[in-house]
C-alpha positions, 0 to 999 in steps of 0.5 A, a space after each residue: 853366192 847364189 844357190 839354186 833351190 833345186 841344187 840345195 834340196 837334192 844335196 840335202 835329200 842325198 845327205 839325208 838318205 846317207 844319214 838314213 843308211 848311216 842310222 843302222 851302220 855302226 860308227 856312222 852318226 846317221 840321225 845327227 847327219 840328218 839334223 846337220 843336213 836340215 840345219 844347212 838347208 834351213 840356213 841356205 834358204 833363209 829359214 823360210 821353209 824349215 824353221 826353229 821348231 823343226 830344227 829343235 825337234 831334229 836336234 832332239 832326235 839326234 841327241 836321242 839317237 846318240 844316247 840310244 847308241 851308247 846305252 844300247 851298246 853299253 846295255 848289251 856289253 854289260 849284260 852279257 859280260 863284255 870288258 874293255 878288252 872286248 870293246 877295244 877288240 870290237 872297235 879294231 875288229 869293226 875297222 879291219 872287217 870293213 876294210 877286209 869285207 869291202 876290198 878282199 872278201 866281196 861281202 861288202 863293207 857293212 857285213 864285214 863291219 858286223 862280222 869284224 866287230 863281233 869277231 873282235 869282241 870275241 877275240 878281245 874277251 878270249 885273250 883277256 880271260 886267258 891272261 886274267 886269273 880267276 878267283 874261286 868265286 868265278 870273278 876276276 881277282 888277284 890270286 893266282 889261278 891253278 890249272 884245276 880251277 879253269 875248265 878243261 880246254 878253256 871251254 869256259 873262256 870260249 863260252 864267256 867270250 861268245 856270250 860277250 860277243 853275242 851281247 855286243 850284237 844284241 846291243 848293236 841291234 837294239 841301238 840300230 832299231 832305235 836309230 832307224 826309228 829316229 831317223 825315219 821320224 827325222 825324215 818325216 818331220 823334214 818332209 812335213 815341214 816342206 809340205 806345210 
């Protein structure tokens, strides 16, 4: 099957632009998508324009982006005290927020995703802390909690849950900046391969 060079180029460019946007949207592997688009382009053009060196470089950027996503999110979550419940709440909240934001609230999928993720982490952390006994040292433990151990009105739970939700947002921002830089570097490397 013969492929038109122009069609292949514009489809590749479109996929890379989606990858660029995806590099800052949680849950979308933007930089790996740019790498895959370049790989398909190189294959369909017989590796004459984009060679192995550029593909290895773009592959390395994709691996770094995946690592940045994991490390950034884990850093924010751990540094600010998010637990497995907060992480799970963030995942569910992100999906719900995306759908509700796009379909019902008119704020768009992206902002719905961010608000849903942060809200989900907060809710997950809050519910977990309401159910988990707290030891006298302030850490979660097996002993039964007395009513006098918990701050009145649960304000400590709200503060800890808010802190965990903020930590996930900080981790996301760190990850998004790193992935955005890697996505731009990937596009620049691809364009330079086309020019030279």
